[in-house]
N, C-alpha and C positions, 0 to 999 in steps of 0.2 A: 246440796253443795256443802263440801267439808269446810268447817270453820277453821280459819287460819290461826295458828298458834300465836299467842301474844308474847311480847318480848320477855315479860316476867316468867311466863310459863316455859319459854325456851331456855332461860337461865336456870330455872329449877330443874328441868330435864337434863341439862348439861351437868349440873352438880350431882344429880342422882347417878349419872353415868360415870363421872370421875370417881366418886366414892365406891361405886360398885366394881369398877375395873381395876382400881389400885388400892389394895388393903392398907397401904401406908399413907393414905390421904386423910387429913384432918380438916374440919371446918370449925372455926372459932369466931365468936362475936357476941355482942350484946343481944339477948333475947332471940337467938337464932333457933332455939329448941322449940318443939311443939308444946302447947297448942298455938303459941304466938307465931312462930315460923318467920321471924324477922319483921322489921318495921314495914316492909313492902311485900311480905309473904313470899319472897324468893326462896327461902329455905324451908318452906312448908313440907312436912312429911319426911324430912331427912333424918331427924333425930329418932323418929320411930323405927326407921329402917336401920340406922347406924348409931345406936345409942352410945357406944363407946368412943365414937370419933366425931360427933357433932356436939360441941361444948359451948354452952352459954356461959359468958364470962362476966366478971364485975365491970363496972363502968370505968374503964381505964384503957383509953386507946393506945397509950404508950405500952401498957402491959400486954394488951392483945397482940400488937405488932411484935413485941419482944418475944412472946411465947411462940408466935408463928415463925419468927426467924430462927428461934432455937430448935423447933421441930424440923425446919428445913436443914439447918446445920447438922442435925443428927441423922440426916438421910431420908427423912420423911418428905411428904408433900403437904403444904398447908395453904388453905384458903381462908383469908381473914376478912371479915365484913366490918366496915365502918358503918354505923347506923346512918350517918350523913357525912359526905365527903369533907364538909367544913371541919369536922373533928379530926381529920387526918393530920391537921397541923400539930396535934398533940402527939402524933406518932412519927413526926419528922425525924427526930433524933435516932430512934432504932432503925428506921429505914435508911437514913443517910449514913450513919456512923457505924452500924452493925451489919444490917442485911446486905446492902449493896457492896460494902467494903469486904465482906467475908468471902466474896467470890474470888478475890485475888490477893488479899493481904497476908496470906499465910505462906507465901513462897511457892504455892502451887494452886491450880484452879480447883475451887471447891464448889460442887453443885449446890445451888440454893433455890430449890423449886418452891416458890412462894408467890401467891397472888393476893393483893389487897384490893378488895372490891369497894368502890366508893360511889354510892348514890349521890348524884351531883345535879347542880343547876336549879333554876327557879321556875317561874310560871305555875307554882302550886300554892302561893300565898303563905309560905312557911316563914318568911321574914329574914332579917339580915344575917343571922347566924346559922341558917339552915338552907341557904339557897345559892351559895356561891359556886363558881367554876374555878377551881384552884389548880388546874392542870399545869399552868406556867410555873408554879413553885416547885415542881418535881422534874422539870426539864434539865438536861445537861448533867445529870448525876451518872457517872460511869457505872455500868452494870445494872442500872435501874431502867427498865423499859416501860413504856406507857402505851396502853390501848384504850379505845373507847367503843362501847357497845353501839351497834346500829341495827336497823331493821333488815339490812342486807346480809349480815354476817352471822352464821349459825354459831351459837356460843359454845357448843360442844367442841367445835374446831378451834375457836378462839382460846378457850381456857386450856385445852389440851396443848396447843402451841405455846402458850405462856409458860406452862409447867415444864414442858419438854425442853424449853430454852435453858433451864437450870440456872436462871438468874431471877432475882426478885422483880416483880412487875406490879403495876397499878392499873386496874381496870376501872375506868370511869363509866358510870351508868346513869344517863340522864333520866331523872325520875318521871318525866312526862312520858317517856318511851315505854315504861313498864306496862301500861294499859293498851299500847298500840300493837297492831298485828305485824308479824314478820312478813316481809315481802317474799314471794316465791315465784318460781317458773319464769323469772325474768320480767315480771310485770309489776309496775308501780301503780298505774291507774290507766284510764282510757287514753291518756295522751303520752305518757312516758314509759319507757322500758329501761332495764338495767342489765349490766353484766359485771362480773367480778373479774378484774384484770389479774394477770399472772405476775404482778410485781411483788417485791418483798413485803410491802405494806398491805397487800391484799385489798387494793382499792376498788370500790364499786363505782362504776361509771353509769350515770343516769342521763338519758338522752331521749329526744323526740325523733322517732324514725323518719327517714326521708326528708329531713330538713336541711341536709347539706352541712358544710362546715359551720360551727357555731360562731356567733359574734363574741361570746364570752365563755370562758371556762371558770367555774366557781369551785373552790376547794373548801370543804367544811368537815368538821368532826361529826361523828354520828348523831350526837344529841340535837344538832340543828337540822337534821334531815327533813322533817316534816315542814318546818318553816321555810327551808330553802326550796323545796319542791313547790310549795304554794307560791312563793315569789317567782320562781321560774315559769310557772304556769301563767300568771298574770302578765309577765313580761312578754311571753310569746303571743298570747291571745289579744292583749290590749295594745302592746307597743311594737309587735313584730320583731322583737329582739330575741334571738335564739341563744340559749345557754345550755351548756352541759355541766353536770354536777359530778365532782369527784369526792368520794367519801372513803378515806383510808380506815382500815381497822387499826393499824399500828400508827401511833402519833410520833413516837420517839423510840429509837432512832428512825428517821424517815429519809428514804433515798429518793430525792426528787428527780435525779437523773434518770431513774427507771421509767419515769412518766413523761419524759421529754417528747417522745413521738406523739403522745396524746395531747400534751400541752401545746405543741407546735401547730395544732390545727386552728388556733384562735390567736388574735393579736391583742386581746384584752383578757386579763386574769384578775379575779377577785378571790381573796382569802378571808374567810369569816370565822368567828368564834364568839362564845359567850363570856369569855374572860375579859377583864378590863385590859386596856392597852399596856404596853411596855413589858418587854421580856417574855413575849408569848410564843406559843407554837406557830401562830399565824405570821408573826413578824420574822421568826427564824426561817420559815418557809418562803416568805416574800423575798427575803434577802437572797436565799439560794436561787430562786427563780429569776430574780433580777440579774444575777451574775450569769446565769445560763442563757437567758432569752432577751436581754435588754436591747440587742441590736435589731430585733424584729417586732418588739412590742409597740403598740400605738400610744401607750401611756404607761406610767409606772403601775406596778401591781397595786390594786385597790384593797386596802385592809378595812375590814368592818369588825368592830368589837362592841362589847357592852359599854355603857356610860361609866365614867369614873365616879362611882357612887356605891353606897350600900344598896342591897336589894330590898326595897320596901315590901311591906306585907300587903297593903291595899293593891288590888289587881290593876287599877288604872295607873298607879304609880310604878308598880313592878314592870308593867309592859312598856313604860316610858324609859326604863333603864336597860332592859335586856333587848337583844336583837329580835325584831318582829318582821314578818313578811313585808309589811308596808315600808319598813326602814330599808330593807334589802332592795326592794323594788325601786324606791326613790333614789337610792344611792347609785344604782346601776344605770338608771335612766339619765341622771345628771352626768355621770362619767362617760356616757356614750355620745353626748353632744359634741 
């Protein structure tokens, strides 16, 4: 039996393809060159193959993002790696005030093919400044699009689409996913199957075959996939509550109207994420869905988020702050009553 490619390996293969296919593509970041190959080994082997275009940088996230934006402005393609997404806060100014604005502020549209890769999230014991999910802080910036890695979406396609868009984008990569296998052939496990829908956000739909219309539809970014599937499994087997999971590749902009035929199959909807509440992707999505579906929903859209806290280092405290399968299970059971 062929071993399934892990998410980190899939990302590495995608980067090899991008640099090989486009001579004007550069990769820049802290310790991305061999033999280190990045903090999570996603860039392993790239500097040996492309020594002039894989550049290990000083410890300056603002500088890295600025150089990446400059390369894009000059007509190249740049992939910038933040060692941890928490540090992207230091790159907010060049992303907001230079990269995103450069697309349109010169009186004509300027192509800015740039991707900022952000290893994100907790459940690894890395502590308060290395475990956050900061997606919400990059929402709503014109010409800055956001995607999130998932086990359903091949990263060659994801990264190619991001660069072909010719606008700067941020790709969030949940660190726990790096060691997990990519799903393939439409199979999640012995209970669930999946398909990728032809909507603009390339949403993966996870479902249990032959179960009929679901009681709930759950929307989640890619980093929560494993926890969401675990919760859906226990809900089905222990509570006889049927759920379908929708996992978009693109978080922003997000066209919820394209998913209305799927969303209309259930009268209960849950939106979950590992960000803290207020001003989040999930809340924006819940507002859109409420406006479109309120007349037929059995209850308001259920939002699930991380607790309003730092992310502790100790595992038992960390698990109490971030969304866990048991939290998802309990919340949906309570909201079904």
